[in-house]
C-alpha positions in Angstrom: 101.0 126.3 156.4 97.4 126.1 157.2 97.8 123.1 159.3 94.6 122.0 161.0 96.6 119.6 163.6 99.0 116.9 164.0 97.5 114.2 162.5 96.7 116.5 158.9 100.8 117.1 159.5 101.9 113.9 159.6 100.0 112.6 157.3 100.5 115.1 154.3 103.9 116.4 155.0 106.3 114.4 157.7 105.3 110.8 156.6 105.8 111.4 153.2 109.4 113.3 153.7 110.0 109.9 156.0 109.2 107.5 153.3 111.4 109.7 150.7 114.2 109.7 153.2 114.2 113.5 153.6 114.3 112.8 157.4 114.6 110.9 159.9 113.5 110.1 163.6 116.3 111.1 166.6 114.7 107.8 168.8 113.5 105.5 165.4 113.0 102.5 168.5 110.7 105.2 170.3 108.5 107.3 168.3 106.4 108.4 171.0 110.0 109.7 172.9 109.1 112.7 175.2 112.1 114.1 173.4 111.5 112.9 169.4 112.9 115.2 167.1 112.8 114.7 163.1 116.5 115.2 161.4 117.2 116.5 157.8 118.8 112.8 155.9 122.3 114.3 153.9 119.7 114.0 150.9 117.0 116.1 152.6 119.8 118.8 153.3 120.9 119.1 150.0 117.5 119.5 148.6 116.7 122.4 151.3 120.2 123.9 150.3 119.0 124.2 146.4 116.0 125.3 147.7 117.3 128.2 149.8 119.8 128.9 146.7 117.4 129.8 144.1 115.8 132.0 146.9 118.1 134.1 147.2 
C-alpha cells in the first residue's frame, strides 16, 4: 500500500474509515490500550463483502 508510517496510516486511512462508520475501536474509552484492535462494523463488512464478490 505504500505506507510510510503510523501517522500517515491514521491520517489517510483509519481516521476517515472511523468517521464514515466503517470501523470501530475494540477499546474506545482507551485509544492507547496495548491490545487495541479495530473491528469492521456492519456497514464496513457489507462494503468489504461487495468488493470481494466483485473481485471473484
